[in-house]
N, C-alpha and C positions, 0 to 999 in steps of 0.2 A: 660855740659858734651860733650866731643868731640867724634865723631864717628870715629873709626879706618879706615884707608885706607887699602884696600886689595892689597897686593903686588903680590901674586900668589895664585892659587887655584888648587887643584888636588883631584879627586875622588879616595879615597884609598880603598874603598870596595863597591861592588854592590850587592844588595840583591833583593829579590822578592818584598818586601814591601817598602824598603827605601835604600838609599845610604849613605855612610859616606864620607864627604868632609873635607879635611884639608886645611885651609887657612893660609897663612903667612901674617900677618898684622903689621901695625905700628900705633902708636898713636902720631907720630911726634918726640918722644924722644927715643923710644925703639921699637924693633921688637919682635914678639912672634907668636905662633901658636894657632889657634882655630880649634877644630874638631867639625863638625856639622852633626847631623843626619838629612838628607834631606828627608822630607816626603811630599807627595803631598796633605795631609790633609785627614780628616775623618769626619764622621757624627756620632751622637748619637741620639737615639730616646727614648722619654718617651711615651710608648703606654698606653693610659688611656682607660680602659673598662667602659662601661656604669654603672656598679654597684659599681664604686669607687675603683676598683682594678687597679693595674699597672702590666704590663707584664715585668718580668725580666728574664734573662737567667743565668744559671749556666754552666760554661765551664772551662775546664782545660786550664791554661795558662803556657806554657812551660817555659818562662823566669823566672817566680817566683816559678815554680813547685808546684802550688796550683790550686784548683778549686776556681774560683771567681764568685760572684754574681754581675751581671752588667746589665745596660740598653743595649738593642740591639745597635750594632754599627758596623761600617766597614769603610774601606778605599775607598776613591774616586777613580774611574777609570779615566784614562787620559781623560780630557775634559768633564767629567761628571758633570752635575749640582747637587749641594748638595741636593736639594729637591728630585730629582730622585733617588739619592743614598740612601737617608733616606727611601724612599718607598721600594726600592729593598732590602735593608738590613733588614728592618722590616719583610717583607714576608719571605725572605730566612731563617732568624734565628728563627722566632716565628710561621710562618704559618698564620699570620694575614695581612690583607690589610687595609690601612688607607683611610677613606673617606675624611679626612682633615688632612693636615700636616701644622703646624704653626711654623715658626722660633722662637726660644726662646732666644738663646744666642750663642756666640762663644768665645772661649778662647784657649790659648796655653797650652799644657800639661806640657812641661818642657823646657821653653825657654832658659835655661842656656846651653843646648846642642842640642836641637831639634827644627826644624822648624814646627813640626806638630801642626796644628790648627784643633780643633774640632768644628763642627757646630752642635748645638743641636736643635732638633725639638720636638714638642709635637704632637703626633698622636691621633686623635679621630675618632669617628664613625667607629670603627673597625669591620671588618667582616672576616670570615674564608677564607683563601687562601690556599696556599700549601707551606709547608716548603721545602727548597731546600738548604741544607747545603753544604759548600765547602768540598772537599775531606779530609781536615785535621781538620774539626770541629766535635765536639761531644757536643751537646747542649741540656740541659734540660730546658724547659720553665716553669717558675714559675708565678703563679697568687698570688699577694700579695696586701693587702690593703695598700694604700699610707702611712698611719700612722705607719703601721707595718714596712714598708721599712725604714722609718725614724728612728724607734727604732733599726732596724738592723744596721744602720749607727752608732748610738750611742753606741751600744754594740760591735762594731768592726767586725760584721759579713759581712758587705759590706766594702771592702777595696779599691775598684777601684776608683781612683780620678775623672774620668769623670762621673761616676755614682753618687758619693757623690756631686760633684759640680752641676750637672744637676738637681738632685732631690731637693737639697736645694735651688737652684736658682728658680726653679718652685714654690716651696712652699712659699718662701719669697717674690718674686716679681710678680708672675703671679696669683697664686691662691688667695693670700691675698691682692694683689694690692700695698702694701707698707710694709716697715719694721718698726716695733715698736722698738724704742730705749729706753733703761732704763733711 
């Protein structure tokens, strides 16, 4: 597969969280445009409580006009280390501080049009801290047994891709150690 050559590139929209870039490219035989949502990346956190529950957050998401249930997550600040961002977002959104943060996985959310990469952490040894929501956030913290969260995915109550991927990855690869194939 041949990688296209960029002929020109222009930022066509600037936003608070991401920019949109339009590239004119060629594959050697034709020219075409690619629009890319340029995002500096984000983290997601699976906060595990000692009693087997996981902390999730319910928040309104403007782009889809729905309240969604998600793992805590947030955008990396310029130059911020992902593990620091994970700790910051966990406390800001849930009011809990992690004694231990372990890298779990990372993946692209929508690589067909976006550069956003999510880095997932598991947070353990949680203790109460202080919730500090951003001015545009309204979040309800939920304590849910991990098995119930998986059932919420199956029933379609959890629709957020990063949450689904993160929880399933954790259960399949970390908690159980391997995947059983039929």
